[in-house]
N, C-alpha and C positions, 0 to 999 in steps of 0.2 A: 603451731606454729601454722601459717596462712600463707598458701604459693602466692606469688606475684604475677601481676596481669603478663611480664614478661618471662617469664617464669615458667605460667603453663602454655602459653602459646611454642615456646621452643619443647616443651615436654613432649606437646602434641604433637609437635611438626616432626619429632624425632617418632613418635609410638607409630605414626602417619609412614615412614619410608623402611620402616624394621619390622617388617610382617612375616606373614610364614609363609606366605608364596607371594614371585615376581612381580605377578600380575599385579597384588595390589600395591609391594610396595611402588608402582609406577601407577596406579592410579591415584592411589591416596596422595603419594609425595605428593604428585600435582596439583591433586588439591589442594592440599594445606595449603603451598608456597603463595596458594594465588589468591583461597578466600579467606585463613585464620585469620588474619590481620582485620577484615573488614568486619568479622562476626561480632555480633554482643554474645554477654554473659548468657545468653537461655542457649543460645544457636551453640556457641562452645561448649557448656552442658550436653547437648543431646547429642554434636560431635563426638565426648569422648565418650560417654556410655554405648557411643557407635563403635569405638575401637576396642572395646570388650568382647564383639562379637567376634566367632569362628569363620573364617578366611572365605572358609569356604563357600559357607552362606552366606558372606557380603559380594562373593563373586556373583553367586545368585542371581542377590539383587542387581546388581548397577547394571549387569548383563541382562536385565526383562525376565530371564529364563527361573525365576520362581520372584510370589509381591514378596514386599517387604512388609514386618509389622506395622501396623496402622503406626504406630512414634514416629520411624525413623521414613514414614513415607515421602516427605518432602526432598530434606535433604538423601538423601538414595536419587529421586530426580534429578538432584544436582547434580550430584560427583556424575551422574551417570551423563548430560546435558554437557559437563563440566570434559567428562573423556569421549567426548563425540560418540556416542553407543546408544543414545535416546533416536 
C-alpha cells in the first residue's frame, strides 16, 4: 500500500516531535511544522532518512559540534539556521 502525501507529512511531523531527547523534539518539531509542507519528494526522502539517525549524532550535527555525513549537509544546515544555531 502506498502512503498518501498527507499521511507522509503527518508521519514525518510525528517522528520529528517524538525523539529520544527533548532538545531534538523541540528543534525538529519546529522545523517540521515550518518546513515540511514546502518540501518536495526528494527533500522529504532525505528528511525521512535523517529521522532514522541517532539523536545524539543529530544534536552534534545541528549544533555544529560534529560534521554531518555529506548526504545530510544541506538539510542539517537548514535545520541549524532554522533553530538559530548557525
